[in-house]
Residue, then its C-alpha position, 0 to 999 in steps of 0.5 A: m333283096i335289100g337296097i340303098k334305102d336299107i343302107y342309108d337306114a343303117v348309116e343312121n342306126i350305127s353312126r353314133f357307135v362306129h368310126k367313119t374311117p378315113i380314105i388315105y391316098s398312098n403315094s408309095f402304092s401308086k408308084l408301085t402299081g401305076a394306079e392311083v391308089y386309095l385305102k379305106a382304112e377299116n383296120l382303124q375301125k372299132t374292134g379293128s375290123f369292119k364287122v362292127r358295122g353289121a353287128f350293130n345294125k343287126m343287134i339294134r333291131a334284135s328282139g330279146n336281150k341275149v344273142i349268140a354267134a359262132s366265130m373264130g375272130n373278127h365277127a366274135q369281137a364285133v358281136a361282143f363289143a356291140a352287145s356290151r354297148l347295147g346292154i345285151h348279153s352275148k355268147i360266142i361259140m368258138p372251136v377248141t382250136v381257136a387261137i388264145v389271143k382271139e379267145e381272150a380278145t373276145r372275152s375282153y369285150g364282155a362276151e361269154v365265150v364257150l369253146y365247143g367242137e374241133n372246127f368252125n362248123d361244129s361251133l356254128d351248128y351248136a350256136i344255131s341250136q341254142k334257141d333261147y338266143k338270137f343268132i347273129h350270122a356273120f354275113d348272110d343276113d340282110h341287116v348285117i349286109a346293110g351295115q357293111g354297105t355303109i362303107g360304100v356310102e362313106i367312100l363315095e362321100d369322100l372320093q369321086n370318079i372312082d374306077i374300081i373298088l377292090v374288096p376282100v371276099g369270104g362269105g360275101g357280106l362286105i362286098a354285097g353291101i358295098s356293091i349295093a351302095v356303089k351301084a346305086l350311087s356311082p354305077k360306073t364304078n366297078v366292084i371287084g372281089v378278091q379271094t385268097e387262092s386257099a379259099l375259093s368258094a365265092y370265086i367258084s360260086f360267082k363264076e358258076k352262078n351257084i353256091s359251091y362248097k370249097t374246104p379252105l386250106p390253111t391261109i394267112a388270110d384267115g378272115i376270108a377263109v370261108g368254105k361256103v358263100g352265103e345265099k343272100t350274098l351270092e344273089i347280090m353279088n350276081k346282080y351287082v359285082d363286076d368280077i371276082i379274082f384271087t391272089g396268092e399267099d406269098a403276095i398277101a404276105m408281101s402286102i402285109l409287109l408293105f403296109l407295115e413298111r410304107k404306111k405304118l399300118v398293121v393289116e391282117g391277111a384278109g385286109a391285105a388281099p386287095l393290095a396283093a391282087l393289085l400287085e399281081n395284076k398291075d397291067t390290068f389296073k394301070g392308070k385307074r383310080i382304085v380304092l382298096i378296102v383294108s378290111g381289118g387289122n387283127i393280125d395274130f402276133t404269135i405268127i407275124d414273124k413268120i408272115i414278115h419272113r415270108g413277105l421278105v422272101s417273096s420280095g427277094r429281100i431274103g434269099v434262100f439258096e442251096v450250093t453244092a460244093d467240095d467238102l474240103p477246107g476253104s470251100l465255104h470261105s470261097i462261097t461266102g467271099v462271093i456273097a460278101f463281094k456282092k454285099g449280101n448279108v449271110l443270116n444263116v448257113v446249114h450244111d447237109r452232107l447226107a443229102g440224097g444224090l450227093s457224090i462222095g466228097k461233096t456237100k450241100v450248103i443252104f444259105t439264107v441271105e439278106t439282099r436289096g431285092k430280087r435283082h441283087l439276089d440274082e446277081i449273087i447267084n449268077n456270080l456263084t454259078a460263074k465261079g463254077f458252083e452248082v446253085r439252086k434257088k429255094s422258095d424258103 
C-alpha cells in the first residue's frame, strides 16, 4: 500500500504539468447549509478534471512510448493530454455508444480513438488485450492513486482545521489518494465519500468490507458510474476513509444548477455530488468546516438543458401539477386566474380528455408553472384546492 512519501513524490513529478487549483470559500453555500463550505475547484484543472494528476504521475514512469486506456470521459481526455505533453502515443478505446462530444474532445488532445464494443466493459477488455501498449488504469493503480492524492496535500497547504472533506467516489482512486494524504497530515479531519444512488458499488463494498459488483443505472453523475470499485482502492478506503454516503439524482441536478447560479461554475454531475450530499444532510454537517471536492466540469452540454430543468423542478422553481376540471368553456380561465393571482408564470398547458378514470364531462389539464420556490408552488396548489379543483402535484 502506498503512503504519504509516494504522494509527495507525485507532487514533485506532476507540478510542472498541472494546475494547483484554488480553494474557494462559498458564502452562499455556507448560508444554505449552515456549514462553513469551501470548494476545491478541480473543474478548473487542465482537461477539466482531476484525472490528469494520476495520468501524468503514471505515464512519467511508464516504460515504452505507447499507452492505451479505456474510458468514456475524463480519464480518456487526461491520458490523451498527458501523452501529448510527454511525447507518447496514446490509443483510447471507447464503446460505440460514447457521446460524440467526448469522443471529439479526446481526439482533440491528440489521441488515436478506437470505438469498440457496445459498453465500457467490452472496451476495457479490448484495451487490456493489446499487449503492445502500456495499459493505464483509471483508478486501481498505485501511481494513479498517488497522483490523485496530491489534491489532499494542496488542500492542507491552503486551509487548516478542516472537519470534513467530501469526495465523489466511483472506482475509488480519488478518495484513496486524498485519504492517505489527509490522514498523514491532518488525522482529525474526516474523509467521507459520496456516491450517487444510481451506482453504489463503493458504498456497498465499503460497508461489507468486500468488493461488490453493482451495475450502474443511468445517472447524471456519469463520471462516478462505476460498476466495481478497485481492489487497491478498497483496501485503502477500508483503512483511511471514515464513511461513504450516497445522494439522489434530483439533489445532484439541483447542485449543478446552484453551482451555475451562485458560483458561476460549470460542474459535472460527479463534481456536484458532494454538494448534493451536504444539502441532503444539513443537520449532520451543520457548523462544520467542510471542503467539497469539485472533481470536474466536463458536463455534456447536449443534455444540460434537461439537467437544469430537473434542478429547477427539484428546487420547486418549476412546478408541474395536474388539475381535474369540468370540460366546459371558462374552466381553464378559472384555473389560470388563480395562478395569475398568486403571481405564477404558466410555461406550458396540456389537456388530456382521454385519461383513464375520468368522469364524463371532465378533463385533466397539466400545468408547468414557474414559481419562486416550493412554498410559492404550495400556495398556488392550496389556492386551487380551496377553489374546489382536484389537484395532484407531479414530479416532472
